[in-house]
N, CA, C and O atoms as a printed pandas DataFrame, in Angstrom:
     atom_number atom_name residue_name chain_id  residue_number  x_coord  y_coord  z_coord
0              1         N          MET        A               1  114.855  142.006  113.858
1              2        CA          MET        A               1  115.381  141.341  112.685
2              3         C          MET        A               1  116.092  140.039  113.066
3              4         O          MET        A               1  115.850  139.000  112.452
4              5         N          LEU        A               2  116.961  140.089  114.071
5              6        CA          LEU        A               2  117.682  138.876  114.480
6              7         C          LEU        A               2  116.734  137.778  114.930
7              8         O          LEU        A               2  116.948  136.600  114.642
8              9         N          TYR        A               3  115.683  138.176  115.641
9             10        CA          TYR        A               3  114.788  137.166  116.193
10            11         C          TYR        A               3  113.954  136.479  115.118
11            12         O          TYR        A               3  113.301  135.473  115.397
12            13         N          SER        A               4  113.963  137.005  113.889
13            14        CA          SER        A               4  113.295  136.283  112.808
14            15         C          SER        A               4  114.169  135.136  112.300
15            16         O          SER        A               4  113.682  134.236  111.616
16            17         N          HIS        A               5  115.458  135.169  112.634
17            18        CA          HIS        A               5  116.391  134.110  112.233
18            19         C          HIS        A               5  116.739  133.166  113.378
19            20         O          HIS        A               5  117.174  132.039  113.137
20            21         N          PHE        A               6  116.553  133.610  114.618
21            22        CA          PHE        A               6  116.898  132.823  115.796
22            23         C          PHE        A               6  115.699  132.753  116.723
23            24         O          PHE        A               6  114.873  133.666  116.756
24            25         N          ALA        A               7  115.607  131.668  117.472
25            26        CA          ALA        A               7  114.472  131.478  118.380
26            27         C          ALA        A               7  114.528  132.401  119.594
27            28         O          ALA        A               7  113.504  132.660  120.225
28            29         N          GLY        A               8  115.714  132.896  119.922
29            30        CA          GLY        A               8  115.845  133.771  121.075
30            31         C          GLY        A               8  117.290  134.141  121.318
31            32         O          GLY        A               8  118.178  133.809  120.533
32            33         N          LYS        A               9  117.506  134.829  122.410
33            34        CA          LYS        A               9  118.831  135.330  122.757
34            35         C          LYS        A               9  119.847  134.194  122.867
35            36         O          LYS        A               9  120.976  134.335  122.397
36            37         N          ASP        A              10  119.469  133.084  123.473
37            38        CA          ASP        A              10  120.404  131.972  123.652
38            39         C          ASP        A              10  120.950  131.466  122.317
39            40         O          ASP        A              10  122.135  131.151  122.210
40            41         N          GLU        A              11  120.105  131.390  121.319
41            42        CA          GLU        A              11  120.558  130.945  119.999
42            43         C          GLU        A              11  121.481  131.978  119.346
43            44         O          GLU        A              11  122.422  131.615  118.640
44            45         N          ILE        A              12  121.215  133.238  119.581
45            46        CA          ILE        A              12  122.087  134.291  119.035
46            47         C          ILE        A              12  123.464  134.195  119.679
47            48         O          ILE        A              12  124.480  134.229  118.984
48            49         N          VAL        A              13  123.502  134.076  121.005
49            50        CA          VAL        A              13  124.775  133.969  121.720
50            51         C          VAL        A              13  125.533  132.725  121.262
51            52         O          VAL        A              13  126.745  132.786  121.056
52            53         N          ALA        A              14  124.845  131.611  121.100
53            54        CA          ALA        A              14  125.498  130.376  120.640
54            55         C          ALA        A              14  126.077  130.559  119.241
55            56         O          ALA        A              14  127.185  130.098  118.966
56            57         N          ALA        A              15  125.347  131.220  118.361
57            58        CA          ALA        A              15  125.833  131.447  116.994
58            59         C          ALA        A              15  127.067  132.346  117.001
59            60         O          ALA        A              15  128.029  132.096  116.275
60            61         N          VAL        A              16  127.035  133.393  117.824
61            62        CA          VAL        A              16  128.203  134.281  117.941
62            63         C          VAL        A              16  129.394  133.498  118.493
63            64         O          VAL        A              16  130.514  133.647  118.003
64            65         N          ALA        A              17  129.159  132.663  119.512
65            66        CA          ALA        A              17  130.230  131.865  120.102
66            67         C          ALA        A              17  130.819  130.897  119.077
67            68         O          ALA        A              17  132.040  130.774  118.976
68            69         N          LEU        A              18  129.969  130.213  118.321
69            70        CA          LEU        A              18  130.466  129.283  117.300
70            71         C          LEU        A              18  131.326  129.994  116.263
71            72         O          LEU        A              18  132.395  129.511  115.889
72            73         N          ASP        A              19  130.849  131.142  115.806
73            74        CA          ASP        A              19  131.645  131.919  114.852
74            75         C          ASP        A              19  132.965  132.344  115.487
75            76         O          ASP        A              19  134.008  132.346  114.832
76            77         N          GLY        A              20  132.909  132.706  116.770
77            78        CA          GLY        A              20  134.117  133.109  117.486
78            79         C          GLY        A              20  135.131  131.982  117.572
79            80         O          GLY        A              20  136.322  132.204  117.353
80            81         N          PHE        A              21  134.674  130.772  117.890
81            82        CA          PHE        A              21  135.599  129.640  117.952
82            83         C          PHE        A              21  136.228  129.364  116.591
83            84         O          PHE        A              21  137.418  129.063  116.502
84            85         N          ALA        A              22  135.434  129.466  115.539
85            86        CA          ALA        A              22  135.972  129.264  114.192
86            87         C          ALA        A              22  137.007  130.339  113.867
87            88         O          ALA        A              22  138.057  130.042  113.298
88            89         N          GLU        A              23  136.711  131.584  114.229
89            90        CA          GLU        A              23  137.632  132.688  113.958
90            91         C          GLU        A              23  138.904  132.568  114.797
91            92         O          GLU        A              23  140.000  132.819  114.296
92            93         N          LEU        A              24  138.768  132.187  116.062
93            94        CA          LEU        A              24  139.938  132.010  116.925
94            95         C          LEU        A              24  140.826  130.893  116.385
95            96         O          LEU        A              24  142.049  131.034  116.350
96            97         N          THR        A              25  140.223  129.796  115.968
97            98        CA          THR        A              25  140.996  128.692  115.410
98            99         C          THR        A              25  141.749  129.146  114.160
99           100         O          THR        A              25  142.926  128.826  113.988
100          101         N          ALA        A              26  141.075  129.883  113.301
101          102        CA          ALA        A              26  141.728  130.391  112.090
102          103         C          ALA        A              26  142.867  131.338  112.449
103          104         O          ALA        A              26  143.930  131.305  111.829
104          105         N          SER        A              27  142.640  132.174  113.445
105          106        CA          SER        A              27  143.670  133.108  113.891
106          107         C          SER        A              27  144.885  132.368  114.431
107          108         O          SER        A              27  146.021  132.742  114.139
108          109         N          LEU        A              28  144.653  131.329  115.209
109          110        CA          LEU        A              28  145.766  130.560  115.755
110          111         C          LEU        A              28  146.507  129.805  114.651
111          112         O          LEU        A              28  147.727  129.653  114.705
112          113         N          ARG        A              29  145.764  129.336  113.653
113          114        CA          ARG        A              29  146.405  128.620  112.545
114          115         C          ARG        A              29  147.333  129.520  111.746
115          116         O          ARG        A              29  148.323  129.047  111.187
116          117         N          THR        A              30  147.032  130.789  111.686
117          118        CA          THR        A              30  147.851  131.707  110.904
118          119         C          THR        A              30  148.839  132.490  111.758
119          120         O          THR        A              30  149.571  133.330  111.235
120          121         N          SER        A              31  148.872  132.232  113.053
121          122        CA          SER        A              31  149.793  132.961  113.924
122          123         C          SER        A              31  151.218  132.493  113.685
123          124         O          SER        A              31  151.435  131.396  113.169
124          125         N          PRO        A              32  152.184  133.309  114.054
125          126        CA          PRO        A              32  153.585  132.905  113.914
126          127         C          PRO        A              32  153.909  131.635  114.699
127          128         O          PRO        A              32  154.916  130.984  114.421
128          129         N          ALA        A              33  153.087  131.278  115.660
129          130        CA          ALA        A              33  153.340  130.077  116.457
130          131         C          ALA        A              33  153.244  128.815  115.621
131          132         O          ALA        A              33  153.798  127.780  115.993
132          133         N          THR        A              34  152.545  128.889  114.491
133          134        CA          THR        A              34  152.377  127.689  113.680
134          135         C          THR        A              34  153.580  127.429  112.789
135          136         O          THR        A              34  153.703  126.348  112.212
136          137         N          ALA        A              35  154.456  128.395  112.673
137          138        CA          ALA        A              35  155.642  128.225  111.835
138          139         C          ALA        A              35  156.795  127.683  112.682
139          140         O          ALA        A              35  156.815  127.836  113.903
140          141         N          ASP        A              36  157.733  127.061  112.019
141          142        CA          ASP        A              36  158.940  126.640  112.733
142          143         C          ASP        A              36  159.681  127.896  113.156
143          144         O          ASP        A              36  159.969  128.771  112.340
144          145         N          ARG        A              37  159.985  127.968  114.444
145          146        CA          ARG        A              37  160.664  129.151  114.967
146          147         C          ARG        A              37  161.841  128.711  115.817
147          148         O          ARG        A              37  161.772  127.703  116.520
148          149         N          PRO        A              38  162.899  129.459  115.750
149          150        CA          PRO        A              38  164.010  129.156  116.650
150          151         C          PRO        A              38  163.625  129.527  118.079
151          152         O          PRO        A              38  162.772  130.388  118.292
152          153         N          GLY        A              39  164.241  128.889  119.035
153          154        CA          GLY        A              39  163.995  129.262  120.429
154          155         C          GLY        A              39  163.246  128.223  121.217
155          156         O          GLY        A              39  163.150  128.331  122.439
156          157         N          GLY        A              40  162.717  127.228  120.563
157          158        CA          GLY        A              40  162.088  126.141  121.286
158          159         C          GLY        A              40  160.616  126.334  121.571
159          160         O          GLY        A              40  160.011  127.320  121.151
160          161         N          PRO        A              41  160.038  125.373  122.299
161          162        CA          PRO        A              41  158.602  125.365  122.567
162          163         C          PRO        A              41  158.104  126.593  123.318
163          164         O          PRO        A              41  156.980  127.041  123.094
164          165         N          HIS        A              42  158.930  127.142  124.209
165          166        CA          HIS        A              42  158.457  128.302  124.969
166          167         C          HIS        A              42  158.207  129.507  124.068
167          168         O          HIS        A              42  157.332  130.325  124.354
168          169         N          VAL        A              43  158.964  129.621  122.990
169          170        CA          VAL        A              43  158.752  130.723  122.042
170          171         C          VAL        A              43  157.427  130.521  121.317
171          172         O          VAL        A              43  156.670  131.472  121.121
172          173         N          ARG        A              44  157.146  129.279  120.918
173          174        CA          ARG        A              44  155.879  128.994  120.231
174          175         C          ARG        A              44  154.700  129.179  121.172
175          176         O          ARG        A              44  153.669  129.723  120.776
176          177         N          LEU        A              45  154.844  128.728  122.423
177          178        CA          LEU        A              45  153.767  128.894  123.395
178          179         C          LEU        A              45  153.484  130.372  123.646
179          180         O          LEU        A              45  152.326  130.775  123.758
180          181         N          THR        A              46  154.534  131.173  123.735
181          182        CA          THR        A              46  154.356  132.616  123.910
182          183         C          THR        A              46  153.610  133.218  122.720
183          184         O          THR        A              46  152.744  134.076  122.894
184          185         N          ALA        A              47  153.947  132.767  121.517
185          186        CA          ALA        A              47  153.266  133.275  120.321
186          187         C          ALA        A              47  151.792  132.877  120.318
187          188         O          ALA        A              47  150.936  133.678  119.941
188          189         N          VAL        A              48  151.486  131.642  120.737
189          190        CA          VAL        A              48  150.093  131.208  120.828
190          191         C          VAL        A              48  149.341  132.059  121.845
191          192         O          VAL        A              48  148.224  132.505  121.582
192          193         N          ALA        A              49  149.952  132.283  123.005
193          194        CA          ALA        A              49  149.308  133.095  124.046
194          195         C          ALA        A              49  149.044  134.509  123.538
195          196         O          ALA        A              49  147.980  135.073  123.795
196          197         N          ARG        A              50  149.989  135.074  122.831
197          198        CA          ARG        A              50  149.802  136.433  122.290
198          199         C          ARG        A              50  148.678  136.461  121.257
199          200         O          ARG        A              50  147.878  137.396  121.239
200          201         N          ALA        A              51  148.612  135.451  120.401
201          202        CA          ALA        A              51  147.536  135.397  119.405
202          203         C          ALA        A              51  146.185  135.259  120.084
203          204         O          ALA        A              51  145.218  135.913  119.693
204          205         N          TYR        A              52  146.117  134.412  121.097
205          206        CA          TYR        A              52  144.874  134.187  121.847
206          207         C          TYR        A              52  144.436  135.471  122.544
207          208         O          TYR        A              52  143.278  135.873  122.438
208          209         N          LEU        A              53  145.360  136.114  123.254
209          210        CA          LEU        A              53  145.030  137.354  123.955
210          211         C          LEU        A              53  144.714  138.480  122.980
211          212         O          LEU        A              53  143.867  139.328  123.259
212          213         N          GLY        A              54  145.394  138.486  121.838
213          214        CA          GLY        A              54  145.094  139.487  120.811
214          215         C          GLY        A              54  143.673  139.336  120.293
215          216         O          GLY        A              54  142.974  140.326  120.080
216          217         N          PHE        A              55  143.247  138.089  120.092
217          218        CA          PHE        A              55  141.878  137.836  119.660
218          219         C          PHE        A              55  140.899  138.334  120.714
219          220         O          PHE        A              55  139.922  139.006  120.383
220          221         N          ALA        A              56  141.149  138.014  121.967
221          222        CA          ALA        A              56  140.257  138.432  123.061
222          223         C          ALA        A              56  140.169  139.950  123.147
223          224         O          ALA        A              56  139.086  140.499  123.350
224          225         N          ALA        A              57  141.298  140.629  122.996
225          226        CA          ALA        A              57  141.302  142.094  123.072
226          227         C          ALA        A              57  140.605  142.729  121.876
227          228         O          ALA        A              57  139.935  143.752  122.013
228          229         N          ALA        A              58  140.761  142.126  120.714
229          230        CA          ALA        A              58  140.155  142.679  119.500
230          231         C          ALA        A              58  138.660  142.402  119.400
231          232         O          ALA        A              58  137.937  143.130  118.720
232          233         N          HIS        A              59  138.193  141.349  120.078
233          234        CA          HIS        A              59  136.794  140.925  119.972
234          235         C          HIS        A              59  136.198  140.627  121.354
235          236         O          HIS        A              59  135.807  139.490  121.617
236          237         N          PRO        A              60  136.124  141.622  122.233
237          238        CA          PRO        A              60  135.681  141.344  123.609
238          239         C          PRO        A              60  134.256  140.796  123.713
239          240         O          PRO        A              60  133.993  139.941  124.558
240          241         N          ALA        A              61  133.351  141.261  122.890
241          242        CA          ALA        A              61  131.974  140.759  122.965
242          243         C          ALA        A              61  131.890  139.311  122.481
243          244         O          ALA        A              61  131.158  138.501  123.049
244          245         N          VAL        A              62  132.639  138.998  121.438
245          246        CA          VAL        A              62  132.664  137.625  120.929
246          247         C          VAL        A              62  133.306  136.714  121.975
247          248         O          VAL        A              62  132.809  135.618  122.234
248          249         N          TYR        A              63  134.405  137.164  122.572
249          250        CA          TYR        A              63  135.079  136.390  123.612
250          251         C          TYR        A              63  134.126  136.125  124.779
251          252         O          TYR        A              63  134.094  135.023  125.326
252          253         N          ALA        A              64  133.353  137.141  125.151
253          254        CA          ALA        A              64  132.372  136.966  126.236
254          255         C          ALA        A              64  131.337  135.911  125.863
255          256         O          ALA        A              64  130.967  135.086  126.698
256          257         N          ALA        A              65  130.872  135.929  124.629
257          258        CA          ALA        A              65  129.902  134.921  124.188
258          259         C          ALA        A              65  130.521  133.528  124.228
259          260         O          ALA        A              65  129.842  132.550  124.543
260          261         N          MET        A              66  131.793  133.440  123.912
261          262        CA          MET        A              66  132.472  132.152  123.876
262          263         C          MET        A              66  132.712  131.572  125.263
263          264         O          MET        A              66  132.561  130.368  125.471
264          265         N          PHE        A              67  133.088  132.429  126.214
265          266        CA          PHE        A              67  133.586  131.911  127.489
266          267         C          PHE        A              67  132.845  132.385  128.737
267          268         O          PHE        A              67  133.032  131.809  129.809
268          269         N          SER        A              68  132.021  133.406  128.628
269          270        CA          SER        A              68  131.379  133.949  129.832
270          271         C          SER        A              68  129.866  133.796  129.853
271          272         O          SER        A              68  129.272  133.658  130.923
272          273         N          MET        A              69  129.246  133.819  128.702
273          274        CA          MET        A              69  127.789  133.759  128.642
274          275         C          MET        A              69  127.313  132.306  128.591
275          276         O          MET        A              69  127.992  131.430  128.054
276          277         N          ASP        A              70  126.146  132.076  129.155
277          278        CA          ASP        A              70  125.556  130.738  129.110
278          279         C          ASP        A              70  125.065  130.434  127.702
279          280         O          ASP        A              70  124.392  131.249  127.071
280          281         N          THR        A              71  125.416  129.245  127.225
281          282        CA          THR        A              71  124.901  128.758  125.945
282          283         C          THR        A              71  124.586  127.276  126.105
283          284         O          THR        A              71  124.969  126.646  127.091
284          285         N          ALA        A              72  123.901  126.750  125.148
285          286        CA          ALA        A              72  123.593  125.322  125.150
286          287         C          ALA        A              72  124.666  124.529  124.413
287          288         O          ALA        A              72  124.493  123.334  124.174
288          289         N          LEU        A              73  125.768  125.172  124.053
289          290        CA          LEU        A              73  126.836  124.476  123.345
290          291         C          LEU        A              73  127.443  123.400  124.236
291          292         O          LEU        A              73  127.609  123.588  125.441
292          293         N          THR        A              74  127.767  122.275  123.620
293          294        CA          THR        A              74  128.451  121.214  124.344
294          295         C          THR        A              74  129.906  121.177  123.885
295          296         O          THR        A              74  130.224  121.451  122.728
296          297         N          PHE        A              75  130.762  120.834  124.814
297          298        CA          PHE        A              75  132.184  120.782  124.526
298          299         C          PHE        A              75  132.689  119.365  124.772
299          300         O          PHE        A              75  132.226  118.678  125.683
300          301         N          ALA        A              76  133.642  118.939  123.952
301          302        CA          ALA        A              76  134.349  117.675  124.138
302          303         C          ALA        A              76  133.433  116.453  124.107
303          304         O          ALA        A              76  133.646  115.492  124.846
304          305         N          THR        A              77  132.425  116.494  123.260
305          306        CA          THR        A              77  131.588  115.318  123.056
306          307         C          THR        A              77  131.461  115.080  121.552
307          308         O          THR        A              77  131.794  115.947  120.744
308          309         N          ALA        A              78  130.984  113.913  121.197
309          310        CA          ALA        A              78  130.783  113.605  119.779
310          311         C          ALA        A              78  129.748  114.530  119.153
311          312         O          ALA        A              78  129.777  114.765  117.945
312          313         N          GLU        A              79  128.830  115.058  119.967
313          314        CA          GLU        A              79  127.777  115.938  119.469
314          315         C          GLU        A              79  128.214  117.403  119.388
315          316         O          GLU        A              79  127.464  118.240  118.886
316          317         N          SER        A              80  129.400  117.717  119.868
317          318        CA          SER        A              80  129.880  119.099  119.845
318          319         C          SER        A              80  130.029  119.580  118.411
319          320         O          SER        A              80  130.530  118.846  117.560
320          321         N          PRO        A              81  129.598  120.811  118.135
321          322        CA          PRO        A              81  129.799  121.352  116.788
322          323         C          PRO        A              81  131.295  121.490  116.486
323          324         O          PRO        A              81  132.090  121.724  117.396
324          325         N          GLU        A              82  131.669  121.351  115.250
325          326        CA          GLU        A              82  133.066  121.370  114.832
326          327         C          GLU        A              82  133.868  122.559  115.374
327          328         O          GLU        A              82  134.984  122.350  115.851
328          329         N          PRO        A              83  133.365  123.777  115.325
329          330        CA          PRO        A              83  134.200  124.894  115.778
330          331         C          PRO        A              83  134.616  124.836  117.255
331          332         O          PRO        A              83  135.572  125.508  117.643
332          333         N          VAL        A              84  133.931  124.061  118.071
333          334        CA          VAL        A              84  134.302  124.046  119.496
334          335         C          VAL        A              84  135.214  122.887  119.858
335          336         O          VAL        A              84  135.544  122.714  121.032
336          337         N          HIS        A              85  135.630  122.086  118.881
337          338        CA          HIS        A              85  136.545  121.008  119.226
338          339         C          HIS        A              85  137.567  120.671  118.148
339          340         O          HIS        A              85  137.746  119.498  117.822
340          341         N          PRO        A              86  138.241  121.674  117.588
341          342        CA          PRO        A              86  139.281  121.278  116.645
342          343         C          PRO        A              86  140.396  120.554  117.392
343          344         O          PRO        A              86  140.745  120.921  118.514
344          345         N          ALA        A              87  140.938  119.547  116.775
345          346        CA          ALA        A              87  142.039  118.832  117.402
346          347         C          ALA        A              87  143.231  119.778  117.532
347          348         O          ALA        A              87  143.475  120.581  116.631
348          349         N          PRO        A              88  143.971  119.699  118.627
349          350        CA          PRO        A              88  145.135  120.593  118.787
350          351         C          PRO        A              88  146.080  120.545  117.600
351          352         O          PRO        A              88  146.640  121.570  117.210
352          353         N          GLY        A              89  146.262  119.379  117.028
353          354        CA          GLY        A              89  147.131  119.269  115.866
354          355         C          GLY        A              89  146.586  120.024  114.664
355          356         O          GLY        A              89  147.356  120.496  113.827
356          357         N          GLU        A              90  145.274  120.140  114.572
357          358        CA          GLU        A              90  144.661  120.874  113.469
358          359         C          GLU        A              90  144.997  122.356  113.540
359          360         O          GLU        A              90  145.188  122.998  112.507
360          361         N          VAL        A              91  145.069  122.900  114.735
361          362        CA          VAL        A              91  145.372  124.332  114.886
362          363         C          VAL        A              91  146.766  124.640  114.387
363          364         O          VAL        A              91  147.013  125.724  113.858
364          365         N          PHE        A              92  147.689  123.688  114.552
365          366        CA          PHE        A              92  149.081  123.953  114.223
366          367         C          PHE        A              92  149.534  123.291  112.938
367          368         O          PHE        A              92  150.731  123.102  112.721
368          369         N          LYS        A              93  148.572  122.932  112.073
369          370        CA          LYS        A              93  148.945  122.380  110.778
370          371         C          LYS        A              93  149.680  123.429  109.967
371          372         O          LYS        A              93  149.394  124.623  110.057
372          373         N          LYS        A              94  150.596  122.978  109.201
373          374        CA          LYS        A              94  151.355  123.910  108.341
374          375         C          LYS        A              94  150.721  123.976  106.983
375          376         O          LYS        A              94  151.203  124.700  106.111
């Protein structure tokens, strides 16, 4: 069934990775790190790290597609798909 929508495994992995980046970005945007918190930058950084690790623990297969499996996705170029290059400021918008 999947192969009727994708040309092969590489396209499936890339699609899962793209969805994962979009979901991770959304998760980070809604994490407590995005709110003003007392305690300074280290408190916010800790909250970001916890949200990131929480995502990885909750979605190990998606995380693997994002960071461990080979894909044809490009990063940090003008041709990169939107989910793989949100601006850091975009993640922490209020």
